C-alpha positions in Angstrom: -45.8 -86.2 -61.8 -46.2 -83.3 -58.8 -43.4 -80.6 -59.0 -41.5 -82.1 -55.8 -41.3 -85.4 -57.7 -39.3 -83.6 -60.5 -35.6 -83.8 -60.8 -34.4 -80.7 -62.3 -31.8 -80.9 -65.2 -31.8 -77.1 -65.5 -31.9 -74.2 -63.2 -33.1 -72.0 -66.0 -34.7 -72.5 -69.5 -34.2 -69.5 -71.7 -37.4 -69.1 -74.2 -37.1 -66.3 -76.7 -37.7 -65.9 -80.5 -35.2 -66.7 -83.3 -34.7 -63.6 -84.7 -31.0 -61.7 -84.4 -31.8 -59.2 -81.6 -33.5 -61.9 -79.5 -30.6 -64.5 -80.3 -28.2 -61.8 -79.0 -29.7 -61.3 -75.6 -30.5 -64.9 -75.2 -26.6 -65.7 -75.7 -25.7 -62.9 -73.2 -28.4 -64.3 -70.9 -26.8 -67.8 -71.0 -23.2 -66.9 -70.8 -23.6 -64.5 -67.6 -25.7 -67.1 -65.5 -22.9 -69.7 -66.7 -19.9 -67.7 -65.7 -21.7 -66.1 -62.4 -20.0 -67.0 -59.1 -21.7 -66.4 -56.1 -19.7 -64.1 -53.6 -18.6 -65.6 -50.4 -21.2 -64.0 -48.4 -23.8 -65.9 -50.0 -21.5 -69.1 -49.8 -21.2 -68.7 -46.1 -24.9 -68.5 -45.8 -25.7 -71.8 -47.8 -26.2 -70.3 -51.1 -24.7 -72.3 -54.2 -21.5 -71.4 -55.5 -22.8 -70.8 -59.1 -26.3 -71.5 -61.2 -26.6 -74.8 -62.8 -27.2 -75.8 -66.3 -29.1 -73.3 -68.2 -31.2 -74.5 -71.4 -31.4 -72.6 -74.7 -32.8 -74.5 -77.4 -29.8 -73.6 -80.3 -27.3 -75.2 -77.9 -29.0 -78.1 -76.3 -31.1 -79.6 -79.0 -29.3 -78.7 -82.3 -29.1 -82.5 -83.0 -32.4 -83.2 -81.8 -34.5 -85.4 -84.2 -37.7 -84.4 -82.1 -37.7 -80.8 -81.2 -41.3 -80.5 -79.7 -40.7 -83.6 -77.2 -37.4 -82.4 -76.8 -38.1 -79.0 -75.6 -41.4 -79.9 -73.6 -39.0 -82.7 -71.8 -36.4 -79.6 -71.2 -39.2 -77.3 -69.7 -40.6 -80.1 -67.7 -36.9 -80.5 -66.0 -36.0 -76.9 -65.4 -36.6 -75.0 -62.6 -36.8 -71.5 -63.6 -38.3 -69.8 -67.1 -36.7 -67.1 -68.6 -38.7 -65.5 -71.1 -36.9 -62.7 -73.5 -39.4 -60.2 -74.7 -39.2 -58.0 -77.7 -42.0 -56.2 -79.9 -42.6 -59.3 -81.7 -42.5 -61.7 -78.8 -46.4 -61.1 -78.2 -47.2 -62.6 -81.6 -44.8 -66.1 -81.1 -46.6 -69.0 -81.2 -43.8 -71.2 -80.0 -43.0 -68.9 -77.0 -46.7 -68.8 -75.8 -46.8 -72.8 -76.1 -43.5 -73.0 -73.8 -45.1 -70.4 -71.4 -48.1 -72.4 -71.4 -46.4 -75.4 -70.5 -44.7 -73.9 -67.6 -47.8 -72.6 -66.2 -49.3 -75.9 -66.2 -46.8 -77.4 -64.1 -48.1 -74.8 -61.6 -44.4 -72.9 -62.1 -46.1 -69.4 -63.2 -44.6 -68.2 -60.0 -41.1 -69.0 -61.3 -41.2 -67.1 -64.6 -39.0 -64.4 -65.0 -39.3 -61.9 -68.2 -36.2 -60.0 -69.8 -38.0 -57.1 -71.7 -35.2 -56.1 -74.2 -37.6 -53.8 -76.6 -40.6 -52.2 -76.6 -43.5 -51.5 -73.8 -44.7 -54.3 -71.3 -48.5 -54.0 -72.5 -47.0 -54.5 -76.4 -43.9 -57.0 -75.8 -45.5 -59.3 -73.0 -47.0 -62.6 -74.5 -50.5 -62.5 -73.3 -49.8 -65.7 -71.3 -47.6 -63.8 -69.1 -50.4 -61.4 -68.0 -53.4 -63.7 -66.3 -53.5 -66.5 -64.1 -56.1 -69.2 -63.4 -56.9 -69.9 -60.1 -59.9 -72.4 -59.4 -61.5 -71.5 -62.8 -60.9 -67.8 -62.0 -58.9 -65.8 -64.5 -56.8 -62.9 -62.5 -55.0 -60.6 -64.4 -51.2 -60.1 -63.2 -47.6 -58.7 -64.1 -44.8 -61.4 -64.2 -41.6 -60.3 -62.4 -39.2 -58.7 -65.1 -36.0 -57.3 -65.6 -35.5 -54.4 -67.9 -32.6 -54.1 -70.6 -33.9 -51.4 -72.6 -31.7 -48.2 -73.3 -32.1 -45.4 -71.5 -30.3 -41.9 -71.0 -29.5 -42.4 -67.3 -27.7 -45.6 -67.5 -24.7 -47.1 -69.4 -25.5 -50.4 -70.9 -22.7 -52.4 -68.6 -25.0 -50.5 -65.4 -28.0 -51.7 -67.1 -27.0 -55.4 -67.9 -25.6 -55.6 -64.6 -29.0 -54.7 -62.8 -31.0 -57.1 -64.7 -28.8 -60.1 -64.2 -28.8 -59.1 -60.7 -32.6 -59.0 -60.5 -33.0 -62.4 -62.3 -30.5 -63.9 -60.1 -32.2 -62.6 -57.1 -35.1 -64.2 -58.3 -33.5 -67.6 -58.8 -31.4 -67.5 -55.8 -34.7 -66.2 -53.5 -32.5 -63.7 -52.5 -33.4 -59.9 -51.8 -32.6 -57.8 -54.8 -31.0 -54.8 -52.6 -28.9 -57.3 -50.7 -27.6 -59.2 -53.6 -26.7 -55.7 -55.3 -25.0 -54.3 -52.5 -23.1 -57.5 -52.4 -22.2 -57.3 -56.2 -21.8 -53.6 -55.5 -18.9 -54.7 -52.5 -17.1 -57.2 -54.8 -16.8 -54.9 -57.9 -15.4 -52.2 -55.7 -12.8 -55.2 -54.1 -12.3 -55.9 -57.8 -11.4 -52.3 -59.0 -9.3 -52.0 -56.3 -7.3 -55.4 -56.7 -6.7 -54.3 -60.4 -5.7 -50.7 -59.2 -3.0 -52.4 -56.9 -1.7 -54.9 -59.4 -1.5 -51.9 -62.2 0.4 -50.1 -59.3 2.2 -52.9 -58.4 3.2 -53.5 -62.0 4.0 -49.7 -62.8 6.5 -49.9 -59.4 8.4 -52.9 -60.9 8.2 -51.4 -64.3 9.6 -48.0 -62.4 12.2 -49.6 -60.3 13.2 -51.7 -63.6 13.4 -48.5 -65.9 15.4 -46.9 -62.8 17.8 -49.8 -62.2 18.6 -49.9 -65.9 19.0 -46.2 -65.7 20.9 -46.2 -62.5 22.9 -49.1 -63.9 23.9 -47.4 -67.2 24.9 -43.9 -65.8 28.0 -43.0 -64.2 27.7 -42.5 -60.6 30.1 -40.0 -58.7 31.1 -41.1 -55.1 33.6 -38.6 -53.0 36.3 -40.1 -50.8 38.7 -38.8 -48.2 41.7 -41.2 -49.9 42.0 -44.4 -51.5 43.8 -47.8 -51.1 44.4 -50.6 -53.5 42.1 -53.6 -53.4 43.5 -56.7 -55.8 45.3 -54.1 -57.9 42.1 -51.6 -58.2 41.5 -48.4 -56.3 39.0 -48.4 -53.5 37.8 -45.3 -51.8 38.0 -45.2 -48.0 36.3 -42.4 -45.7 33.1 -41.6 -47.9 32.3 -38.0 -48.1 29.0 -36.2 -49.0 28.8 -33.7 -51.8 28.5 -31.0 -49.5 31.6 -32.0 -47.6 33.5 -32.2 -51.0 32.7 -28.7 -51.9 34.4 -27.5 -48.9 37.6 -29.7 -48.8 40.6 -28.7 -50.1 41.4 -32.3 -51.7 38.9 -34.9 -52.4 39.1 -38.2 -54.4 36.4 -38.4 -57.0 35.6 -42.2 -58.2 33.4 -42.4 -61.2 32.0 -46.0 -62.3 29.4 -47.2 -64.6 27.8 -50.4 -64.8 29.7 -51.4 -61.5 32.9 -50.8 -62.9 35.4 -48.2 -61.8 36.3 -46.1 -64.7 38.6 -43.7 -63.3 39.8 -41.9 -59.9 40.4 -38.1 -59.6 42.2 -36.1 -57.3 40.3 -32.3 -57.0 39.5 -29.6 -55.1 36.4 -28.3 -54.3 36.1 -26.7 -57.4 36.7 -29.8 -59.2 40.3 -29.0 -60.6 42.8 -31.8 -60.5 45.4 -31.6 -58.1 48.5 -33.3 -58.4 49.6 -35.3 -55.6 53.4 -33.9 -54.8 54.1 -37.3 -52.5 53.1 -39.5 -55.1 55.2 -38.3 -58.3 52.4 -35.8 -59.3 49.7 -37.9 -60.1 45.9 -36.8 -60.3 44.2 -39.4 -62.3 44.0 -42.9 -61.9 42.4 -45.3 -64.8 41.9 -48.9 -64.6 41.9 -51.3 -66.8 39.6 -54.5 -65.8 39.0 -57.6 -67.6 35.5 -59.1 -68.1 36.3 -61.2 -65.0 36.6 -57.9 -62.8 40.2 -58.2 -62.4 42.9 -55.6 -62.6 45.3 -55.4 -65.8 46.8 -52.1 -65.4 46.0 -48.7 -63.9 47.3 -45.4 -65.7 48.4 -42.7 -63.8 48.3 -39.2 -65.3 49.1 -35.8 -63.8 46.4 -32.5 -64.4 47.8 -32.0 -67.9 46.8 -35.6 -69.1 50.1 -36.7 -69.3 51.0 -40.4 -68.1 53.2 -40.3 -65.4 53.6 -43.8 -64.8 51.3 -47.2 -65.6 51.2 -49.8 -62.9 51.1 -53.4 -64.9 50.1 -56.5 -63.0 50.6 -60.2 -63.8 48.2 -62.4 -64.1 48.3 -63.3 -60.2 48.5 -60.0 -59.3 51.7 -60.8 -57.6 54.1 -58.9 -59.8 53.5 -55.3 -60.5 55.8 -53.5 -63.2 56.0 -49.6 -63.1 56.4 -48.4 -66.8 56.4 -44.8 -68.6 54.4 -43.6 -71.1 56.5 -45.5 -73.7 55.9 -48.8 -71.8 59.6 -48.8 -70.6 60.6 -48.8 -67.4 59.6 -46.1 -65.0 62.5 -44.8 -62.9 61.8 -42.0 -60.8 64.8 -39.7 -59.7 66.8 -41.4 -57.0 64.6 -44.6 -57.8 65.6 -47.6 -59.3 62.8 -50.0 -58.2 60.8 -50.9 -61.6 58.7 -53.9 -59.9 57.2 -54.6 -56.9 56.4 -58.6 -55.8 53.5 -58.5 -53.4 51.2 -60.6 -51.1 47.8 -60.1 -50.2 45.8 -60.9 -47.1 42.3 -62.4 -47.4 40.7 -59.2 -48.1 42.9 -58.3 -51.2 45.1 -55.7 -49.5 48.9 -55.5 -50.1 50.6 -56.8 -46.7 54.2 -57.6 -48.3 56.2 -55.9 -50.9 59.5 -56.8 -52.1 61.8 -54.2 -54.4 63.2 -55.3 -57.9 65.6 -53.5 -59.9 64.9 -55.4 -63.6 62.9 -57.5 -65.0 65.4 -60.7 -63.6 63.8 -60.1 -59.8 67.2 -58.5 -58.8 66.6 -57.1 -55.2 67.1 -53.6 -54.8 66.9 -51.5 -51.5 65.0 -48.2 -51.5 66.3 -44.7 -50.1 65.6 -46.0 -46.5 67.6 -49.1 -46.9 64.6 -51.4 -47.2 64.6 -54.3 -49.5 60.9 -54.4 -48.9 57.9 -53.4 -46.3 55.6 -55.3 -44.2 52.3 -53.5 -43.7 49.7 -54.2 -41.2 46.4 -53.0 -42.4 42.8 -52.4 -41.3 39.5 -54.0 -42.5 39.4 -51.4 -45.1 42.9 -51.6 -46.4 44.4 -48.6 -44.5 47.8 -49.2 -43.1 48.1 -48.9 -39.5 51.7 -50.1 -39.2 54.9 -49.9 -41.5 57.8 -52.2 -41.1 61.0 -52.4 -43.3 63.0 -55.5 -44.1 66.5 -56.4 -45.3 67.7 -58.4 -48.2 67.2 -61.5 -46.2 63.5 -60.6 -45.5 63.8 -60.0 -41.7 62.4 -56.8 -39.9 65.1 -54.2 -39.2 65.5 -50.7 -38.1 65.8 -47.7 -40.3 69.0 -45.5 -40.8 67.5 -43.5 -38.1 67.0 -46.6 -35.8 63.0 -46.5 -36.5 61.6 -50.1 -36.4 58.0 -49.3 -36.9 55.9 -46.5 -38.3 52.5 -46.6 -36.5 49.4 -44.8 -38.2 46.4 -43.9 -36.6 43.0 -42.3 -38.3 39.7 -40.8 -37.4 36.0 -42.3 -38.2 36.7 -40.6 -42.0 40.4 -41.7 -42.4 42.0 -38.7 -41.9 45.6 -39.5 -40.6 45.4 -38.0 -37.0 48.8 -39.6 -35.5 52.2 -40.8 -36.7 54.4 -42.5 -34.4 57.7 -43.9 -34.5 58.9 -47.0 -32.6 62.2 -49.0 -32.1 62.5 -52.7 -31.7 61.1 -52.5 -27.9 57.8 -50.8 -29.0 59.0 -47.7 -27.3 58.7 -44.1 -28.8 61.9 -43.1 -30.7 63.1 -39.6 -31.2 64.1 -39.4 -34.5 66.4 -35.8 -34.4 68.8 -35.8 -37.4 65.7 -36.0 -39.7 62.6 -35.2 -38.4 63.0 -33.8 -35.1 60.2 -35.4 -33.1 58.9 -38.8 -31.9 55.2 -38.4 -33.1 53.2 -35.7 -35.0 49.1 -35.4 -34.1 46.8 -33.8 -36.6 43.3 -32.1 -36.3 40.8 -31.7 -39.2 37.7 -29.3 -39.1 34.3 -30.6 -39.6 34.7 -31.3 -43.5 38.0 -33.1 -43.1 40.5 -30.0 -43.8 43.9 -30.2 -42.1 44.1 -27.3 -39.5 47.0 -28.2 -37.1 50.1 -30.3 -36.8 51.4 -30.5 -33.4 55.1 -32.3 -32.8 56.3 -34.5 -29.6 58.9 -35.9 -28.2 59.3 -39.9 -26.7 58.4 -38.1 -23.6 55.3 -37.1 -25.2 56.2 -33.5 -24.6 55.6 -30.6 -27.4 58.8 -30.3 -29.3 60.2 -27.7 -31.8 60.5 -29.7 -35.0 63.9 -29.8 -36.7 62.2 -30.5 -40.2 59.4 -28.0 -40.0 61.0 -25.5 -37.5 58.3 -25.1 -35.1 56.1 -27.1 -32.5 52.9 -26.6 -34.2 51.6 -25.4 -37.8 48.2 -23.8 -37.7 46.6 -24.2 -41.1 43.5 -21.5 -41.8 41.1 -22.8 -44.7 38.6 -20.6 -46.3 35.2 -21.9 -47.0 36.3 -24.2 -49.8 38.8 -25.6 -47.9 41.9 -23.7 -49.9 44.7 -22.7 -47.4 44.6 -18.9 -46.9 47.1 -18.5 -43.9 49.8 -20.9 -42.5 50.6 -20.1 -39.1 53.8 -21.7 -37.3 
């Protein structure tokens, strides 16, 4: 049978002495060859994707009843022979016989040696050192890979070089070419590992940051606020730099996505009671697990409860209570509860006033039994109307039908206008002494000027303020240091 007629069942036959060190290297070589996968560059050039079956007698013939015939059969059907050579290999009759059979098959050029110990001239079996051609014996040295320890290379590098050398012979591929491809693949693998680790690090860092950010108290600064479904919502967002230069700002503190409190403060962070709103400077909302408002506790700068806004389950009834849970009755005001309606964005557009728990209607100081509001998309009131006991819009005691409000981009109130029921500016002389007021602010939102005008848009002396305009001079912290009228 010629070599061309043989069907190869194995790509590699591993020959070795059954000593512990030799077995260790035989096992390593078997696993390395069988797990190796060809790089894409080789596959594109027609090389196989992997090495075929590898024979090692302990693996393949452990249940065989005729070991010698089984080994000889395996040798005949193996394409390459790899001989593991150590100091004891030269004396091994069994290894020598396997080499001799392979030589007799005319495959001396397919014998590869893995030198694991000793010097070549002492570790190589004598059958590896010569070849007979036409009755003439010629000395030769087999192709071999060296895995002996040396001080210039790490064990991993030694093994890798030896494996590539053996593979280059089996694949009939240049050693340098294959080594460069493997180095390139190793670099890509390392790069991918680094990228994967970096991605994991970024994910873990992001998760850690998210957890930290979720649990920390967040601070935001606003020019003013509105109520959205009963919960304060800041509008006219400010930077911290602006906050530090303003006379008054609203500080929103939230944690885990839930608003904890709102504070009205000056540029030093000190609480500033709102004189136009019952001297309140702190609003503390109570929010249930569904995110719905239950109440808002309102306090002054001394931490005294001024009032409590208590909401019904559907948020349509707002009761005003004092610190003793009794009805809150302010001076000159007997309104203790509102009945309200919301638009689709959760802002109040209608409110009715009641004097008791039985919803007895009551008028406010302007004679209105409630109000209707026009609001923008952020909840700021842009127009206000008073209603009578029948729910119809009517003029107030001064003849004003509508109060119209305008804002700049930071929700500073820049204009207040009084209109009659024909939508004409109306002069309210008895109480205000003007038809509308314009306000100017500095770049940080501090009020610096008020100007008063009549229905003809002419500057006018206000009865209420005693001048046609008022100029405010704030310092670098927004505090008013001088007023000129």
